[in-house]
ZAKOLDREN-769012 format. One record per residue (C-alpha): y, x, z; residue number from 1. Coordinates in Angstrom, 2 decimals. Layout:
residues N
<site Y="Y" X="X" Z="Z" n="NUM"/>
...
//
This chain:
residues 447
<site Y="-0.39" X="0.30" Z="-0.10" n="1"/>
<site Y="3.51" X="1.38" Z="-0.50" n="2"/>
<site Y="6.01" X="2.39" Z="1.39" n="3"/>
<site Y="9.25" X="-0.34" Z="0.79" n="4"/>
<site Y="12.88" X="0.34" Z="2.29" n="5"/>
<site Y="15.21" X="-2.76" Z="3.03" n="6"/>
<site Y="18.61" X="-0.57" Z="3.34" n="7"/>
<site Y="22.07" X="-1.34" Z="4.68" n="8"/>
<site Y="21.50" X="-4.83" Z="6.02" n="9"/>
<site Y="22.19" X="-6.63" Z="8.58" n="10"/>
<site Y="19.10" X="-6.86" Z="11.17" n="11"/>
<site Y="19.58" X="-10.16" Z="13.12" n="12"/>
<site Y="16.85" X="-10.21" Z="15.84" n="13"/>
<site Y="16.29" X="-10.29" Z="19.01" n="14"/>
<site Y="20.14" X="-11.94" Z="19.73" n="15"/>
<site Y="21.73" X="-8.86" Z="18.33" n="16"/>
<site Y="23.29" X="-8.25" Z="14.61" n="17"/>
<site Y="22.39" X="-4.85" Z="13.88" n="18"/>
<site Y="23.60" X="-2.91" Z="10.54" n="19"/>
<site Y="20.23" X="-0.59" Z="9.04" n="20"/>
<site Y="17.51" X="0.03" Z="7.31" n="21"/>
<site Y="13.50" X="-1.11" Z="8.04" n="22"/>
<site Y="11.11" X="1.02" Z="6.99" n="23"/>
<site Y="7.84" X="-0.53" Z="6.04" n="24"/>
<site Y="4.54" X="1.76" Z="6.32" n="25"/>
<site Y="0.92" X="-0.28" Z="5.07" n="26"/>
<site Y="1.69" X="-3.38" Z="6.44" n="27"/>
<site Y="3.72" X="-2.94" Z="9.13" n="28"/>
<site Y="7.32" X="-2.29" Z="10.31" n="29"/>
<site Y="7.10" X="1.77" Z="10.59" n="30"/>
<site Y="10.52" X="2.10" Z="11.29" n="31"/>
<site Y="14.10" X="0.90" Z="11.87" n="32"/>
<site Y="16.82" X="2.95" Z="11.21" n="33"/>
<site Y="20.34" X="2.29" Z="12.62" n="34"/>
<site Y="24.01" X="2.68" Z="11.10" n="35"/>
<site Y="25.03" X="2.23" Z="7.52" n="36"/>
<site Y="24.30" X="5.41" Z="4.09" n="37"/>
<site Y="21.30" X="6.88" Z="6.83" n="38"/>
<site Y="18.92" X="9.03" Z="4.34" n="39"/>
<site Y="16.03" X="6.95" Z="3.34" n="40"/>
<site Y="12.65" X="7.74" Z="1.83" n="41"/>
<site Y="10.56" X="5.10" Z="0.23" n="42"/>
<site Y="8.23" X="4.70" Z="-3.08" n="43"/>
<site Y="10.43" X="0.92" Z="-3.12" n="44"/>
<site Y="14.07" X="1.01" Z="-1.79" n="45"/>
<site Y="15.21" X="-2.97" Z="-1.82" n="46"/>
<site Y="19.18" X="-2.81" Z="-1.22" n="47"/>
<site Y="20.30" X="-5.42" Z="1.44" n="48"/>
<site Y="23.92" X="-4.93" Z="1.83" n="49"/>
<site Y="25.72" X="-8.07" Z="1.95" n="50"/>
<site Y="22.44" X="-9.86" Z="3.19" n="51"/>
<site Y="20.53" X="-10.92" Z="6.54" n="52"/>
<site Y="17.46" X="-9.58" Z="7.51" n="53"/>
<site Y="15.16" X="-11.53" Z="9.91" n="54"/>
<site Y="11.84" X="-12.30" Z="10.87" n="55"/>
<site Y="9.60" X="-13.94" Z="8.93" n="56"/>
<site Y="9.63" X="-18.08" Z="9.95" n="57"/>
<site Y="6.73" X="-19.15" Z="11.85" n="58"/>
<site Y="6.44" X="-23.03" Z="11.14" n="59"/>
<site Y="3.79" X="-24.65" Z="14.08" n="60"/>
<site Y="3.63" X="-27.56" Z="12.48" n="61"/>
<site Y="2.64" X="-28.62" Z="8.84" n="62"/>
<site Y="0.26" X="-31.04" Z="6.87" n="63"/>
<site Y="-1.29" X="-29.35" Z="3.69" n="64"/>
<site Y="-3.24" X="-31.82" Z="2.50" n="65"/>
<site Y="-6.55" X="-29.71" Z="1.89" n="66"/>
<site Y="-9.06" X="-30.25" Z="1.79" n="67"/>
<site Y="-9.59" X="-33.84" Z="0.25" n="68"/>
<site Y="-5.66" X="-35.30" Z="-0.59" n="69"/>
<site Y="-5.12" X="-32.15" Z="-2.74" n="70"/>
<site Y="-3.22" X="-35.04" Z="-4.71" n="71"/>
<site Y="-0.39" X="-34.52" Z="-2.21" n="72"/>
<site Y="-0.57" X="-31.05" Z="-2.25" n="73"/>
<site Y="-2.82" X="-27.74" Z="-1.34" n="74"/>
<site Y="-2.39" X="-25.26" Z="0.54" n="75"/>
<site Y="-1.35" X="-22.99" Z="-2.62" n="76"/>
<site Y="1.59" X="-25.26" Z="-3.84" n="77"/>
<site Y="2.89" X="-25.55" Z="-0.46" n="78"/>
<site Y="2.41" X="-21.69" Z="1.09" n="79"/>
<site Y="4.05" X="-20.81" Z="-2.02" n="80"/>
<site Y="6.73" X="-22.78" Z="-1.91" n="81"/>
<site Y="6.60" X="-21.78" Z="1.86" n="82"/>
<site Y="7.49" X="-18.61" Z="1.25" n="83"/>
<site Y="10.01" X="-19.15" Z="-0.80" n="84"/>
<site Y="11.98" X="-20.80" Z="1.68" n="85"/>
<site Y="11.06" X="-17.75" Z="4.43" n="86"/>
<site Y="8.05" X="-19.28" Z="6.29" n="87"/>
<site Y="5.42" X="-16.56" Z="6.15" n="88"/>
<site Y="3.41" X="-18.50" Z="8.90" n="89"/>
<site Y="1.81" X="-21.75" Z="9.26" n="90"/>
<site Y="-0.06" X="-23.79" Z="11.69" n="91"/>
<site Y="-1.77" X="-26.59" Z="9.81" n="92"/>
<site Y="-3.15" X="-30.28" Z="10.84" n="93"/>
<site Y="-6.04" X="-32.14" Z="10.85" n="94"/>
<site Y="-5.67" X="-35.04" Z="9.22" n="95"/>
<site Y="-7.00" X="-33.74" Z="6.33" n="96"/>
<site Y="-10.14" X="-35.60" Z="4.04" n="97"/>
<site Y="-12.60" X="-34.71" Z="6.43" n="98"/>
<site Y="-10.96" X="-34.47" Z="9.22" n="99"/>
<site Y="-10.74" X="-31.23" Z="11.13" n="100"/>
<site Y="-12.86" X="-32.47" Z="13.75" n="101"/>
<site Y="-15.64" X="-29.81" Z="14.21" n="102"/>
<site Y="-15.48" X="-25.76" Z="14.00" n="103"/>
<site Y="-17.49" X="-26.16" Z="10.47" n="104"/>
<site Y="-13.96" X="-28.24" Z="9.56" n="105"/>
<site Y="-11.98" X="-25.37" Z="10.65" n="106"/>
<site Y="-14.29" X="-22.78" Z="9.17" n="107"/>
<site Y="-13.98" X="-24.51" Z="5.82" n="108"/>
<site Y="-10.17" X="-24.58" Z="6.07" n="109"/>
<site Y="-10.22" X="-21.04" Z="7.03" n="110"/>
<site Y="-12.02" X="-20.39" Z="3.89" n="111"/>
<site Y="-9.58" X="-21.63" Z="1.41" n="112"/>
<site Y="-7.10" X="-19.88" Z="3.09" n="113"/>
<site Y="-8.57" X="-16.70" Z="2.44" n="114"/>
<site Y="-8.62" X="-17.51" Z="-0.87" n="115"/>
<site Y="-5.48" X="-19.42" Z="-1.98" n="116"/>
<site Y="-2.55" X="-18.80" Z="0.67" n="117"/>
<site Y="0.10" X="-17.02" Z="0.41" n="118"/>
<site Y="1.72" X="-16.91" Z="3.44" n="119"/>
<site Y="-0.26" X="-16.43" Z="7.00" n="120"/>
<site Y="-2.03" X="-19.10" Z="8.60" n="121"/>
<site Y="-3.91" X="-21.17" Z="11.73" n="122"/>
<site Y="-5.48" X="-24.49" Z="12.02" n="123"/>
<site Y="-5.27" X="-27.17" Z="14.43" n="124"/>
<site Y="-8.94" X="-28.64" Z="15.61" n="125"/>
<site Y="-8.37" X="-32.35" Z="16.04" n="126"/>
<site Y="-9.15" X="-34.88" Z="18.67" n="127"/>
<site Y="-10.57" X="-37.75" Z="18.97" n="128"/>
<site Y="-11.92" X="-40.11" Z="21.44" n="129"/>
<site Y="-15.30" X="-38.37" Z="21.55" n="130"/>
<site Y="-15.43" X="-34.65" Z="19.83" n="131"/>
<site Y="-14.93" X="-33.29" Z="23.27" n="132"/>
<site Y="-18.23" X="-31.17" Z="22.62" n="133"/>
<site Y="-16.26" X="-29.63" Z="19.53" n="134"/>
<site Y="-13.02" X="-29.04" Z="21.51" n="135"/>
<site Y="-15.03" X="-27.09" Z="24.34" n="136"/>
<site Y="-16.12" X="-24.66" Z="21.24" n="137"/>
<site Y="-12.57" X="-23.36" Z="20.41" n="138"/>
<site Y="-12.03" X="-19.71" Z="20.71" n="139"/>
<site Y="-8.28" X="-19.54" Z="21.65" n="140"/>
<site Y="-8.13" X="-16.01" Z="20.13" n="141"/>
<site Y="-8.29" X="-17.69" Z="16.57" n="142"/>
<site Y="-7.76" X="-21.16" Z="17.00" n="143"/>
<site Y="-3.40" X="-22.17" Z="17.56" n="144"/>
<site Y="-4.34" X="-25.43" Z="19.42" n="145"/>
<site Y="-5.86" X="-28.73" Z="19.97" n="146"/>
<site Y="-3.50" X="-31.55" Z="18.30" n="147"/>
<site Y="-3.89" X="-34.80" Z="19.80" n="148"/>
<site Y="-2.93" X="-37.84" Z="18.23" n="149"/>
<site Y="-1.60" X="-40.66" Z="20.84" n="150"/>
<site Y="0.06" X="-42.29" Z="18.51" n="151"/>
<site Y="-2.13" X="-43.10" Z="15.21" n="152"/>
<site Y="0.80" X="-42.28" Z="12.43" n="153"/>
<site Y="-0.82" X="-40.81" Z="9.14" n="154"/>
<site Y="-4.68" X="-40.40" Z="9.16" n="155"/>
<site Y="-6.25" X="-43.02" Z="12.02" n="156"/>
<site Y="-6.96" X="-40.34" Z="14.78" n="157"/>
<site Y="-5.48" X="-41.97" Z="17.46" n="158"/>
<site Y="-6.72" X="-41.46" Z="20.98" n="159"/>
<site Y="-6.45" X="-44.14" Z="22.76" n="160"/>
<site Y="-9.32" X="-44.27" Z="25.17" n="161"/>
<site Y="-7.60" X="-43.19" Z="28.69" n="162"/>
<site Y="-10.91" X="-40.90" Z="29.77" n="163"/>
<site Y="-11.56" X="-39.29" Z="26.34" n="164"/>
<site Y="-7.13" X="-38.14" Z="27.48" n="165"/>
<site Y="-7.76" X="-36.98" Z="30.25" n="166"/>
<site Y="-11.04" X="-35.20" Z="29.84" n="167"/>
<site Y="-9.40" X="-33.53" Z="26.75" n="168"/>
<site Y="-6.42" X="-32.49" Z="28.89" n="169"/>
<site Y="-8.99" X="-31.33" Z="31.63" n="170"/>
<site Y="-11.20" X="-29.26" Z="29.46" n="171"/>
<site Y="-9.57" X="-28.02" Z="26.41" n="172"/>
<site Y="-9.49" X="-24.05" Z="26.45" n="173"/>
<site Y="-5.75" X="-23.39" Z="24.78" n="174"/>
<site Y="-3.07" X="-25.35" Z="24.14" n="175"/>
<site Y="-2.30" X="-29.07" Z="23.62" n="176"/>
<site Y="-0.46" X="-30.07" Z="20.78" n="177"/>
<site Y="1.13" X="-34.49" Z="20.88" n="178"/>
<site Y="2.44" X="-36.38" Z="18.58" n="179"/>
<site Y="3.54" X="-38.94" Z="21.06" n="180"/>
<site Y="4.48" X="-42.89" Z="20.16" n="181"/>
<site Y="3.11" X="-45.69" Z="22.31" n="182"/>
<site Y="0.92" X="-47.70" Z="19.73" n="183"/>
<site Y="1.03" X="-50.93" Z="21.53" n="184"/>
<site Y="4.82" X="-51.02" Z="21.44" n="185"/>
<site Y="4.99" X="-50.20" Z="17.61" n="186"/>
<site Y="2.95" X="-53.20" Z="17.40" n="187"/>
<site Y="4.61" X="-55.37" Z="19.08" n="188"/>
<site Y="7.89" X="-54.27" Z="17.12" n="189"/>
<site Y="6.62" X="-54.60" Z="13.76" n="190"/>
<site Y="5.34" X="-57.80" Z="14.23" n="191"/>
<site Y="8.63" X="-58.89" Z="14.93" n="192"/>
<site Y="10.79" X="-57.48" Z="12.24" n="193"/>
<site Y="7.66" X="-58.69" Z="9.82" n="194"/>
<site Y="8.40" X="-62.36" Z="11.04" n="195"/>
<site Y="12.34" X="-61.59" Z="10.91" n="196"/>
<site Y="12.08" X="-60.30" Z="7.15" n="197"/>
<site Y="8.94" X="-62.52" Z="6.24" n="198"/>
<site Y="7.22" X="-59.02" Z="5.67" n="199"/>
<site Y="10.36" X="-57.35" Z="3.19" n="200"/>
<site Y="11.36" X="-54.91" Z="6.02" n="201"/>
<site Y="14.03" X="-52.84" Z="5.06" n="202"/>
<site Y="13.94" X="-49.16" Z="5.65" n="203"/>
<site Y="16.34" X="-49.11" Z="8.03" n="204"/>
<site Y="14.55" X="-51.05" Z="10.70" n="205"/>
<site Y="11.78" X="-48.16" Z="10.96" n="206"/>
<site Y="13.75" X="-46.53" Z="14.20" n="207"/>
<site Y="13.82" X="-49.59" Z="15.48" n="208"/>
<site Y="9.82" X="-50.35" Z="14.83" n="209"/>
<site Y="8.63" X="-46.83" Z="16.21" n="210"/>
<site Y="11.49" X="-46.96" Z="18.66" n="211"/>
<site Y="12.58" X="-44.30" Z="21.63" n="212"/>
<site Y="10.29" X="-46.58" Z="24.00" n="213"/>
<site Y="7.76" X="-46.03" Z="21.89" n="214"/>
<site Y="8.04" X="-42.10" Z="22.22" n="215"/>
<site Y="8.96" X="-42.16" Z="25.84" n="216"/>
<site Y="6.55" X="-44.05" Z="26.65" n="217"/>
<site Y="3.53" X="-41.87" Z="25.05" n="218"/>
<site Y="5.24" X="-38.65" Z="25.50" n="219"/>
<site Y="5.85" X="-39.54" Z="29.68" n="220"/>
<site Y="2.33" X="-39.56" Z="29.58" n="221"/>
<site Y="1.16" X="-36.56" Z="28.25" n="222"/>
<site Y="3.64" X="-34.66" Z="30.52" n="223"/>
<site Y="1.99" X="-36.33" Z="33.79" n="224"/>
<site Y="-1.66" X="-35.62" Z="32.32" n="225"/>
<site Y="-0.45" X="-31.66" Z="31.35" n="226"/>
<site Y="0.64" X="-31.77" Z="35.20" n="227"/>
<site Y="-2.45" X="-33.00" Z="36.71" n="228"/>
<site Y="-4.66" X="-30.65" Z="35.14" n="229"/>
<site Y="-2.46" X="-27.65" Z="34.48" n="230"/>
<site Y="-2.90" X="-27.79" Z="31.08" n="231"/>
<site Y="-0.39" X="-25.74" Z="28.34" n="232"/>
<site Y="1.11" X="-28.94" Z="26.58" n="233"/>
<site Y="3.67" X="-28.77" Z="23.38" n="234"/>
<site Y="4.83" X="-31.84" Z="22.54" n="235"/>
<site Y="5.41" X="-32.32" Z="18.63" n="236"/>
<site Y="8.64" X="-33.12" Z="16.73" n="237"/>
<site Y="10.38" X="-35.08" Z="19.64" n="238"/>
<site Y="13.22" X="-37.47" Z="18.54" n="239"/>
<site Y="14.99" X="-39.24" Z="21.56" n="240"/>
<site Y="17.92" X="-38.48" Z="23.67" n="241"/>
<site Y="15.71" X="-39.94" Z="26.69" n="242"/>
<site Y="12.77" X="-37.38" Z="25.96" n="243"/>
<site Y="14.69" X="-34.52" Z="27.08" n="244"/>
<site Y="14.43" X="-35.27" Z="30.46" n="245"/>
<site Y="10.50" X="-34.69" Z="30.41" n="246"/>
<site Y="11.17" X="-31.12" Z="30.07" n="247"/>
<site Y="13.07" X="-27.86" Z="31.53" n="248"/>
<site Y="14.76" X="-24.73" Z="31.13" n="249"/>
<site Y="14.15" X="-23.29" Z="34.40" n="250"/>
<site Y="11.61" X="-20.99" Z="33.03" n="251"/>
<site Y="11.58" X="-18.41" Z="30.35" n="252"/>
<site Y="9.81" X="-19.66" Z="27.18" n="253"/>
<site Y="6.76" X="-17.57" Z="28.65" n="254"/>
<site Y="6.06" X="-19.13" Z="31.57" n="255"/>
<site Y="6.58" X="-22.56" Z="30.40" n="256"/>
<site Y="3.43" X="-24.73" Z="30.53" n="257"/>
<site Y="5.26" X="-27.92" Z="29.17" n="258"/>
<site Y="7.10" X="-27.13" Z="26.06" n="259"/>
<site Y="9.15" X="-29.18" Z="23.08" n="260"/>
<site Y="9.34" X="-29.16" Z="19.14" n="261"/>
<site Y="12.11" X="-30.39" Z="17.55" n="262"/>
<site Y="11.95" X="-30.33" Z="13.68" n="263"/>
<site Y="14.67" X="-29.63" Z="11.17" n="264"/>
<site Y="15.20" X="-33.30" Z="9.75" n="265"/>
<site Y="15.90" X="-34.98" Z="13.31" n="266"/>
<site Y="18.76" X="-32.25" Z="13.47" n="267"/>
<site Y="20.11" X="-32.95" Z="10.07" n="268"/>
<site Y="19.96" X="-36.76" Z="10.17" n="269"/>
<site Y="20.62" X="-39.91" Z="12.06" n="270"/>
<site Y="19.63" X="-43.22" Z="11.01" n="271"/>
<site Y="23.54" X="-43.54" Z="9.51" n="272"/>
<site Y="20.87" X="-42.10" Z="6.38" n="273"/>
<site Y="18.44" X="-45.04" Z="5.89" n="274"/>
<site Y="20.51" X="-46.63" Z="3.62" n="275"/>
<site Y="20.94" X="-44.12" Z="1.30" n="276"/>
<site Y="17.96" X="-42.51" Z="1.63" n="277"/>
<site Y="15.06" X="-45.23" Z="2.43" n="278"/>
<site Y="12.00" X="-44.09" Z="1.79" n="279"/>
<site Y="12.82" X="-40.40" Z="1.52" n="280"/>
<site Y="13.61" X="-40.47" Z="5.35" n="281"/>
<site Y="10.89" X="-42.19" Z="6.66" n="282"/>
<site Y="8.67" X="-40.41" Z="8.92" n="283"/>
<site Y="7.01" X="-40.59" Z="12.19" n="284"/>
<site Y="8.56" X="-40.62" Z="14.40" n="285"/>
<site Y="11.60" X="-42.37" Z="13.06" n="286"/>
<site Y="14.57" X="-40.28" Z="12.97" n="287"/>
<site Y="16.67" X="-42.41" Z="15.22" n="288"/>
<site Y="20.39" X="-42.18" Z="16.69" n="289"/>
<site Y="23.69" X="-40.08" Z="16.10" n="290"/>
<site Y="23.05" X="-40.18" Z="20.09" n="291"/>
<site Y="19.61" X="-38.86" Z="19.48" n="292"/>
<site Y="20.47" X="-36.47" Z="17.42" n="293"/>
<site Y="23.42" X="-34.89" Z="19.17" n="294"/>
<site Y="21.24" X="-34.84" Z="22.40" n="295"/>
<site Y="18.20" X="-32.97" Z="20.26" n="296"/>
<site Y="20.88" X="-30.29" Z="19.32" n="297"/>
<site Y="22.15" X="-29.85" Z="22.69" n="298"/>
<site Y="19.12" X="-29.24" Z="23.90" n="299"/>
<site Y="18.08" X="-26.57" Z="21.35" n="300"/>
<site Y="21.53" X="-24.75" Z="22.00" n="301"/>
<site Y="20.28" X="-24.77" Z="26.06" n="302"/>
<site Y="16.97" X="-23.65" Z="25.52" n="303"/>
<site Y="15.06" X="-27.00" Z="27.02" n="304"/>
<site Y="13.58" X="-27.43" Z="23.47" n="305"/>
<site Y="11.67" X="-24.33" Z="22.20" n="306"/>
<site Y="10.79" X="-24.55" Z="18.71" n="307"/>
<site Y="11.71" X="-25.70" Z="15.09" n="308"/>
<site Y="9.89" X="-26.76" Z="12.64" n="309"/>
<site Y="9.18" X="-29.04" Z="9.70" n="310"/>
<site Y="5.88" X="-31.84" Z="9.98" n="311"/>
<site Y="6.19" X="-30.74" Z="6.46" n="312"/>
<site Y="3.99" X="-33.85" Z="5.31" n="313"/>
<site Y="4.01" X="-34.38" Z="1.18" n="314"/>
<site Y="3.30" X="-38.04" Z="-0.67" n="315"/>
<site Y="3.64" X="-38.20" Z="-3.74" n="316"/>
<site Y="6.64" X="-40.60" Z="-5.27" n="317"/>
<site Y="4.38" X="-43.50" Z="-6.47" n="318"/>
<site Y="3.48" X="-43.06" Z="-2.96" n="319"/>
<site Y="6.61" X="-42.91" Z="-1.30" n="320"/>
<site Y="8.01" X="-45.65" Z="-3.86" n="321"/>
<site Y="6.00" X="-48.95" Z="-2.10" n="322"/>
<site Y="8.11" X="-51.03" Z="-0.32" n="323"/>
<site Y="8.64" X="-50.45" Z="3.82" n="324"/>
<site Y="5.02" X="-52.18" Z="4.78" n="325"/>
<site Y="3.00" X="-49.99" Z="2.42" n="326"/>
<site Y="5.18" X="-46.55" Z="2.03" n="327"/>
<site Y="3.32" X="-43.34" Z="3.73" n="328"/>
<site Y="5.66" X="-41.83" Z="6.57" n="329"/>
<site Y="6.19" X="-37.79" Z="5.86" n="330"/>
<site Y="8.37" X="-35.71" Z="3.68" n="331"/>
<site Y="8.49" X="-31.96" Z="2.49" n="332"/>
<site Y="10.27" X="-29.26" Z="3.95" n="333"/>
<site Y="8.96" X="-25.69" Z="4.20" n="334"/>
<site Y="11.03" X="-24.91" Z="1.29" n="335"/>
<site Y="14.11" X="-25.84" Z="2.75" n="336"/>
<site Y="14.17" X="-25.39" Z="6.57" n="337"/>
<site Y="15.40" X="-22.32" Z="6.86" n="338"/>
<site Y="18.58" X="-22.72" Z="4.19" n="339"/>
<site Y="19.05" X="-26.00" Z="6.05" n="340"/>
<site Y="19.31" X="-24.60" Z="9.54" n="341"/>
<site Y="21.27" X="-22.33" Z="8.11" n="342"/>
<site Y="23.56" X="-24.70" Z="6.67" n="343"/>
<site Y="24.16" X="-26.10" Z="10.17" n="344"/>
<site Y="25.14" X="-22.66" Z="11.33" n="345"/>
<site Y="28.09" X="-22.47" Z="8.65" n="346"/>
<site Y="28.80" X="-25.75" Z="9.97" n="347"/>
<site Y="28.83" X="-24.51" Z="13.69" n="348"/>
<site Y="26.51" X="-26.60" Z="14.82" n="349"/>
<site Y="24.00" X="-23.46" Z="15.59" n="350"/>
<site Y="24.53" X="-19.75" Z="15.49" n="351"/>
<site Y="22.13" X="-17.07" Z="13.59" n="352"/>
<site Y="20.71" X="-15.78" Z="16.27" n="353"/>
<site Y="19.79" X="-19.04" Z="17.84" n="354"/>
<site Y="18.26" X="-19.99" Z="14.34" n="355"/>
<site Y="16.55" X="-17.15" Z="14.64" n="356"/>
<site Y="15.22" X="-17.57" Z="18.32" n="357"/>
<site Y="13.57" X="-21.14" Z="17.87" n="358"/>
<site Y="12.26" X="-20.50" Z="14.67" n="359"/>
<site Y="10.47" X="-16.80" Z="14.31" n="360"/>
<site Y="11.08" X="-15.58" Z="18.33" n="361"/>
<site Y="10.23" X="-18.65" Z="20.07" n="362"/>
<site Y="6.94" X="-19.50" Z="18.16" n="363"/>
<site Y="5.50" X="-16.46" Z="18.48" n="364"/>
<site Y="6.13" X="-16.52" Z="22.52" n="365"/>
<site Y="4.87" X="-19.93" Z="22.78" n="366"/>
<site Y="1.54" X="-19.23" Z="20.59" n="367"/>
<site Y="1.23" X="-15.74" Z="21.88" n="368"/>
<site Y="0.84" X="-14.85" Z="18.21" n="369"/>
<site Y="-0.34" X="-11.05" Z="18.45" n="370"/>
<site Y="2.78" X="-8.74" Z="16.59" n="371"/>
<site Y="4.47" X="-11.00" Z="14.86" n="372"/>
<site Y="7.81" X="-13.08" Z="14.68" n="373"/>
<site Y="10.32" X="-10.24" Z="15.37" n="374"/>
<site Y="11.11" X="-7.03" Z="13.94" n="375"/>
<site Y="10.01" X="-4.14" Z="15.95" n="376"/>
<site Y="8.02" X="-0.85" Z="15.21" n="377"/>
<site Y="4.74" X="-1.72" Z="14.94" n="378"/>
<site Y="4.53" X="-5.10" Z="14.14" n="379"/>
<site Y="3.59" X="-6.68" Z="11.08" n="380"/>
<site Y="5.90" X="-7.08" Z="7.98" n="381"/>
<site Y="6.65" X="-10.19" Z="7.84" n="382"/>
<site Y="10.69" X="-10.37" Z="6.89" n="383"/>
<site Y="13.00" X="-12.24" Z="5.25" n="384"/>
<site Y="16.39" X="-11.08" Z="3.58" n="385"/>
<site Y="18.82" X="-13.86" Z="2.99" n="386"/>
<site Y="21.95" X="-13.97" Z="0.86" n="387"/>
<site Y="24.27" X="-15.48" Z="3.30" n="388"/>
<site Y="26.51" X="-16.27" Z="0.14" n="389"/>
<site Y="24.77" X="-17.88" Z="-2.79" n="390"/>
<site Y="25.31" X="-21.41" Z="-3.00" n="391"/>
<site Y="22.44" X="-23.73" Z="-4.98" n="392"/>
<site Y="21.89" X="-27.15" Z="-5.31" n="393"/>
<site Y="18.49" X="-28.17" Z="-4.68" n="394"/>
<site Y="16.95" X="-29.83" Z="-8.04" n="395"/>
<site Y="13.74" X="-30.83" Z="-9.47" n="396"/>
<site Y="13.39" X="-28.25" Z="-11.32" n="397"/>
<site Y="13.68" X="-25.80" Z="-8.35" n="398"/>
<site Y="11.50" X="-27.74" Z="-6.28" n="399"/>
<site Y="8.20" X="-25.49" Z="-5.38" n="400"/>
<site Y="6.10" X="-28.97" Z="-3.74" n="401"/>
<site Y="3.82" X="-30.01" Z="-5.31" n="402"/>
<site Y="4.32" X="-34.14" Z="-4.62" n="403"/>
<site Y="8.02" X="-32.71" Z="-6.57" n="404"/>
<site Y="10.89" X="-34.38" Z="-4.49" n="405"/>
<site Y="12.99" X="-33.72" Z="-1.59" n="406"/>
<site Y="15.14" X="-35.14" Z="0.85" n="407"/>
<site Y="17.41" X="-32.41" Z="0.36" n="408"/>
<site Y="17.59" X="-33.60" Z="-3.32" n="409"/>
<site Y="21.40" X="-32.86" Z="-4.77" n="410"/>
<site Y="22.57" X="-31.39" Z="-1.50" n="411"/>
<site Y="24.24" X="-27.62" Z="-1.91" n="412"/>
<site Y="22.97" X="-25.06" Z="0.44" n="413"/>
<site Y="25.04" X="-21.84" Z="1.34" n="414"/>
<site Y="22.36" X="-19.38" Z="1.60" n="415"/>
<site Y="19.78" X="-18.46" Z="-0.14" n="416"/>
<site Y="15.99" X="-16.63" Z="0.36" n="417"/>
<site Y="16.19" X="-13.85" Z="-2.07" n="418"/>
<site Y="13.03" X="-11.63" Z="-0.51" n="419"/>
<site Y="10.19" X="-12.68" Z="1.47" n="420"/>
<site Y="7.66" X="-10.12" Z="2.79" n="421"/>
<site Y="4.14" X="-11.11" Z="4.39" n="422"/>
<site Y="2.28" X="-8.45" Z="5.71" n="423"/>
<site Y="4.81" X="-5.66" Z="4.25" n="424"/>
<site Y="4.00" X="-7.26" Z="0.43" n="425"/>
<site Y="6.97" X="-8.50" Z="-1.18" n="426"/>
<site Y="5.58" X="-12.42" Z="-2.11" n="427"/>
<site Y="9.06" X="-13.34" Z="-3.35" n="428"/>
<site Y="12.11" X="-12.12" Z="-5.03" n="429"/>
<site Y="14.34" X="-14.12" Z="-6.86" n="430"/>
<site Y="11.89" X="-16.95" Z="-7.55" n="431"/>
<site Y="8.99" X="-14.61" Z="-8.77" n="432"/>
<site Y="5.40" X="-14.42" Z="-6.60" n="433"/>
<site Y="3.16" X="-11.90" Z="-6.19" n="434"/>
<site Y="0.41" X="-13.37" Z="-5.87" n="435"/>
<site Y="-2.26" X="-10.65" Z="-5.85" n="436"/>
<site Y="-2.85" X="-10.55" Z="-1.96" n="437"/>
<site Y="-3.25" X="-13.81" Z="0.87" n="438"/>
<site Y="-1.81" X="-13.97" Z="3.72" n="439"/>
<site Y="-3.84" X="-13.66" Z="7.16" n="440"/>
<site Y="-5.19" X="-15.69" Z="9.52" n="441"/>
<site Y="-2.86" X="-14.96" Z="12.46" n="442"/>
<site Y="-4.44" X="-13.89" Z="16.08" n="443"/>
<site Y="-3.74" X="-14.93" Z="19.50" n="444"/>
<site Y="-3.26" X="-12.59" Z="22.62" n="445"/>
<site Y="-4.51" X="-15.28" Z="24.61" n="446"/>
<site Y="-6.61" X="-13.77" Z="27.89" n="447"/>
//
């Protein structure tokens, strides 16, 4: 493997801006040189002048749809979109076909990724009401977590048996990641709005059906179970102000047992956007009020929320074009998550250091990923070079998702990813991909 130097760039890492160069050798960060115009020797030199260099983004929640749902997406297509967006590692969800609810299904996903993924990867084992015997077999050094749907969402993997939930929280050998929405509340709300609109429910009712109450009832139950059994609990895609009461910033992330994730769409949009965007922003949990959006942003800045991810969940345009009651929830985001967060930096909502912390450092810390998420000597060279002054508009012609659409279509972003390195190889450079080497399975430093 050749030696690569990214020279004279602004390194954003561990809360600091440093002008310098990074030398990569044999897939790892070999040397970090501070200052400008230092003599650098390497087989290839990339000029980073005027650009930011950050660690690769680690997305802890994606749905890449393979196996079984490959008309929507594949591990190949979505990992390609991910690296174009600066995402170098992903953790993928179990609601595929077949569902990833046993060790053999996990192994099959690893095989597909070894052969096809341009990014590094890990996969959740899905919990059901009756697969505890598979959960206890999980090796926490190679599996990112157990996914529990405490709300059915997409894929009908609802875990609704109280005894099963208790056993999962008691016996899981690794982190438990939850989708929290109370099913009984949602069904009650759905009937109210279906009767009110004679079945023709407008998309603007989505946050009233999948309500803040439904979210809190379920997430507070998950927290009670985690406290009862001492479980490591990660609450995914939190969407309400009230749920922030369940989290704390009293401890450093490395000592937290209960953590929270927020997704880019809940930070970017609020319910005022439904009239214009409709199906494009139909997610579970729903995008909610401006007050919720503000509370999520505040919680992220105050370290109450720990991680920013996407819940990347593509569906075809044909599927999404259905009426509300048959339109699936979810949308594609991995190509645009980083630039959307950088756009919020340019608007003064967040700082660049905080974005790097919540998208790169914190996922690595929370999941205890070995030697990734930072620009440190000896770490895997997952690196992203960003031009902060390169405006571009999202359009079908530059969307890489297999589904071919984005909720950000016609949005103009002020920053662009120019280079993405995965394990020391330039996998993406100004629209050109090197697909000759694939990503690696993530490993976790869990005792």
